[in-house]
C-alpha positions in Angstrom: -8.7 44.0 3.4 -7.7 45.0 6.9 -7.9 48.4 8.6 -4.6 49.9 9.6 -5.7 49.5 13.2 -6.2 45.8 12.8 -2.7 45.4 11.3 -1.2 47.4 14.1 -2.9 45.1 16.7 -1.5 42.1 14.8 2.1 43.3 15.3 1.8 45.1 18.6 2.2 48.6 17.1 0.3 51.8 17.1 -1.2 54.0 14.4 -0.3 57.7 13.9 -3.0 59.2 11.6 -6.1 57.6 10.1 -6.4 54.2 11.8 -9.4 53.1 9.7 -7.8 53.4 6.3 -8.2 50.1 4.5 -5.1 48.1 3.3 -5.4 45.5 0.6 -1.7 44.4 0.3 2.0 45.1 1.0 4.3 46.4 -1.7 7.9 47.9 -2.0 8.4 51.6 -1.2 8.9 52.6 -4.9 6.1 50.6 -6.4 3.4 50.7 -3.8 0.1 52.4 -4.7 -3.2 53.5 -3.0 -4.5 50.7 -0.8 -1.0 49.3 -0.1 1.1 49.3 3.0 4.9 49.7 2.6 8.0 49.6 4.8 10.3 52.6 5.5 13.0 50.7 7.5 15.9 52.8 6.3 16.6 56.5 6.9 16.7 57.2 3.2 13.0 56.2 3.0 11.9 57.7 6.3 13.1 61.1 5.2 11.1 60.9 2.0 7.7 59.5 3.0 6.0 61.8 0.5 7.6 60.0 -2.4 5.7 56.7 -1.9 2.1 56.4 -3.2 1.3 53.8 -0.5 -1.7 54.5 1.7 0.3 53.9 4.9 3.9 53.2 6.0 5.5 50.9 8.6 8.1 52.9 10.5 9.9 52.9 13.9 8.3 54.8 16.8 10.4 58.0 16.4 9.3 58.7 12.8 6.4 61.2 12.2 4.6 62.5 9.2 1.8 64.9 8.5 1.2 63.4 5.0 0.9 59.6 5.6 -0.8 57.4 8.2 2.0 55.5 10.0 2.1 52.1 11.6 4.8 52.7 14.3 6.4 49.6 15.7 9.6 48.8 17.6 10.9 46.4 14.9 9.6 47.5 11.5 11.2 44.7 9.5 9.8 42.0 11.8 6.4 43.6 11.5 6.7 43.8 7.7 7.5 40.0 7.6 4.6 39.1 9.8 2.1 41.2 7.9 3.4 39.9 4.6 2.7 36.4 5.8 -0.8 37.6 6.9 -1.6 38.8 3.4 -0.1 35.7 1.8 -1.0 32.7 3.9 0.1 29.2 2.9 -2.7 27.3 1.3 -4.2 25.0 3.9 -6.1 22.7 1.6 -5.2 19.0 1.9 -5.0 17.2 -1.4 -4.4 13.7 -0.2 -2.0 11.1 -1.6 -1.5 10.7 -5.3 -1.9 7.2 -6.7 1.4 7.8 -8.5 3.3 8.0 -5.2 5.0 5.0 -3.7 4.1 4.6 0.0 5.4 1.6 1.9 2.7 -0.4 3.6 4.7 -0.3 6.9 4.7 3.5 7.1 2.2 5.5 9.1 0.7 8.6 7.5 -1.8 11.0 8.8 -4.9 11.4 6.7 -4.4 15.2 6.5 -1.3 15.2 4.1 -0.6 16.2 0.6 1.7 13.8 -1.4 2.2 14.6 -5.0 3.0 12.2 -7.9 6.3 10.3 -8.0 7.1 10.7 -4.3 8.8 7.7 -2.6 8.2 6.9 1.0 10.2 4.0 2.5 9.6 1.5 5.3 8.4 2.5 8.8 8.2 6.2 8.0 6.0 8.5 10.2 4.4 11.5 8.5 2.2 13.8 10.7 -0.6 16.1 9.8 -0.5 18.9 7.2 2.7 17.7 5.6 3.3 18.4 1.9 5.7 16.4 -0.2 6.1 17.6 -3.7 7.0 15.5 -6.8 10.4 13.8 -6.7 10.8 13.7 -2.9 12.5 10.6 -1.6 12.0 9.7 2.1 14.2 6.9 3.3 13.4 4.2 5.8 12.7 5.0 9.5 12.3 8.8 8.9 10.0 11.0 10.9 8.4 14.1 9.4 6.6 16.4 11.8 3.4 18.3 11.5 3.3 21.1 8.9 6.5 20.3 7.1 7.0 21.1 3.4 9.5 19.3 1.3 9.8 20.9 -2.1 10.6 19.0 -5.4 13.5 16.6 -5.4 14.3 16.8 -1.7 16.1 13.6 -0.4 15.9 12.3 3.1 18.2 9.3 3.7 17.2 6.8 6.3 16.8 7.7 10.0 16.2 11.5 9.5 13.9 13.2 11.9 12.2 16.5 11.1 10.4 18.6 13.7 7.3 20.6 13.0 7.0 23.3 10.3 10.3 22.4 8.7 10.7 23.7 5.1 13.3 22.0 2.8 13.7 23.6 -0.6 14.4 21.8 -3.9 17.5 19.7 -4.3 18.3 19.6 -0.5 19.9 16.4 0.7 19.6 15.4 4.4 21.5 12.5 5.8 24.0 11.7 3.2 27.2 10.1 4.5 29.7 12.3 6.3 33.1 12.8 4.7 35.1 10.3 6.8 38.1 8.4 5.5 41.4 7.2 6.9 44.5 6.4 4.8 46.1 3.0 5.4 49.2 3.8 3.4 47.8 2.7 0.1 44.1 3.6 -0.1 41.5 5.7 1.6 39.4 3.5 3.9 35.8 4.7 4.4 34.6 5.2 8.0 31.0 3.9 8.1 28.6 6.7 8.9 26.1 5.0 11.2 24.4 8.0 12.9 21.4 10.1 12.0 20.2 13.7 11.5 17.8 15.5 13.8 16.2 18.8 12.7 14.1 20.9 15.2 10.9 22.9 14.7 10.7 25.9 12.4 14.0 25.1 10.5 14.2 26.2 6.9 16.9 25.0 4.5 17.5 26.5 1.1 17.9 24.8 -2.2 20.8 22.5 -3.0 22.1 22.4 0.6 23.4 19.3 2.4 23.3 18.2 6.0 25.4 15.0 6.5 24.5 12.2 8.9 26.7 11.6 11.9 29.4 9.0 12.1 27.9 8.1 15.5 25.0 9.8 17.3 23.3 12.6 15.4 24.0 15.8 13.4 21.6 18.3 15.0 20.0 21.5 13.8 18.1 23.1 16.7 14.8 25.0 16.6 14.6 28.0 14.2 17.9 27.5 12.3 17.9 29.0 8.8 20.2 27.8 6.1 20.6 29.6 2.7 21.1 27.9 -0.6 24.3 25.9 -1.2 25.2 25.4 2.5 27.1 22.3 3.7 26.8 21.0 7.3 29.3 18.3 8.0 28.8 15.1 10.1 28.2 15.4 13.8 27.8 19.2 13.8 25.4 20.8 16.2 23.8 24.2 15.2 22.2 26.2 18.0 18.7 27.6 17.8 17.9 30.6 15.6 21.3 30.6 14.0 21.4 32.0 10.4 23.8 30.7 7.8 24.2 32.4 4.4 25.0 30.8 1.0 28.2 28.9 0.3 29.1 28.5 4.0 30.7 25.1 4.9 31.1 23.6 8.3 33.5 20.7 8.7 32.7 17.7 10.9 31.9 18.0 14.6 31.6 21.8 14.7 29.5 23.1 17.6 27.7 26.5 17.0 25.8 28.3 19.7 22.4 30.1 19.6 21.6 33.2 17.6 24.8 33.2 15.5 25.1 34.7 12.0 27.4 33.4 9.2 27.9 35.6 6.2 28.5 34.1 2.7 31.4 31.9 1.8 32.7 31.5 5.4 34.2 28.2 6.4 34.9 26.4 9.7 37.4 23.6 10.3 36.5 20.5 12.2 35.9 20.3 16.0 35.7 24.0 16.5 33.3 25.4 19.1 31.6 28.7 18.5 29.7 30.4 21.3 26.3 32.2 21.4 25.6 35.4 19.4 28.7 35.2 17.3 28.9 36.9 13.9 31.3 35.4 11.3 31.8 37.9 8.5 32.0 36.9 4.8 34.8 34.8 3.5 36.2 34.2 7.0 38.2 31.0 7.7 37.5 30.0 11.3 40.2 27.7 12.6 39.9 27.9 16.4 37.2 28.3 19.0 35.3 31.6 19.1 33.8 32.9 22.4 30.3 34.2 22.7 29.3 37.7 21.6 32.3 37.9 19.2 32.5 39.4 15.7 35.2 37.8 13.6 36.6 38.1 10.1 39.6 37.3 8.0 41.8 34.4 7.0 42.4 33.1 9.6 39.4 34.6 11.4 40.2 37.0 14.2 38.5 39.9 16.1 36.9 42.0 13.4 38.5 45.3 14.3 41.9 43.7 14.4 41.4 42.3 10.9 40.3 45.7 9.6 43.5 47.3 10.9 45.5 44.6 9.1 43.6 45.2 5.9 44.1 48.9 6.2 47.9 48.3 6.5 48.0 45.9 3.7 46.4 48.4 1.3 49.4 50.6 2.1 52.0 48.0 1.2 52.7 49.4 -2.3 53.3 52.9 -0.8 55.4 51.4 2.0 57.4 49.4 -0.5 58.2 52.5 -2.6 59.2 54.4 0.5 61.5 51.5 1.6 63.1 51.4 -1.9 63.7 55.1 -1.8 65.2 54.9 1.7 67.4 52.0 0.6 68.7 53.9 -2.5 69.5 57.0 -0.4 71.4 55.0 2.2 73.6 53.3 -0.4 75.0 56.5 -1.6 
């Protein structure tokens, strides 16, 4: 258990009310009970704090209550995430290397690793401390896996993949498969050899069944803090700037450059060789076909400034009405 005051100190917040109340866990607003801390990040919850049975509530600084102790913090959702991690820490116990794993004799592994049965580690691989490889993981030759990485079941690293520290790869993810490169000679598709690599920075997390292709030359790069959802495809020679978030079913074609702190909503797509600036938001189902400057919000097919696309959509919804009016006008003018 933690006192509410200790939790506030952990996230840089302040307590309004009983600071010594003990908290044993964090639960959703509707299902929380005595001893729990919950989040009221939205107005609909903030206006009904009396409806939760939680002992205390995380809120923004302007929210007050005479019924519940409050943990007031500038970014309630960020505080919620950090406190949830505090109550549910990742197990730190090192379990060693299973005798049912295949480890090449030329690879260098820290003693403080956990490698489960039926893992394959190829030649001249470097694996640092506190790495966990679950069953079915395949690590190709000349890979580097940084400290604290977790590779969930059936992750595949092709050769020459480099992972930074604390990278998390979820089940079925494939890193370093060949980029989709072919040229037509008039009769057949000739494959362009993909001779590059993949470099992934610290604190990157990639969801299940996602793919990051190796570069034709050089490296495909995901910088520090990038987060990919399930079923995301990153093409060869792409570079994704730090702290960019990409939702499910997004696809980036080859040689796309994305800046820092960008957000891609689900099912968006980007054609090859496009450059996207910093702090860009690409709305769902958008088709990006040209460069996007920093601090833009784009949507549509093809993608354009979001407000412009909304005006076009509003007009398109009126097409049936406009058509009927035009038919009526045409009929009247033929008389």
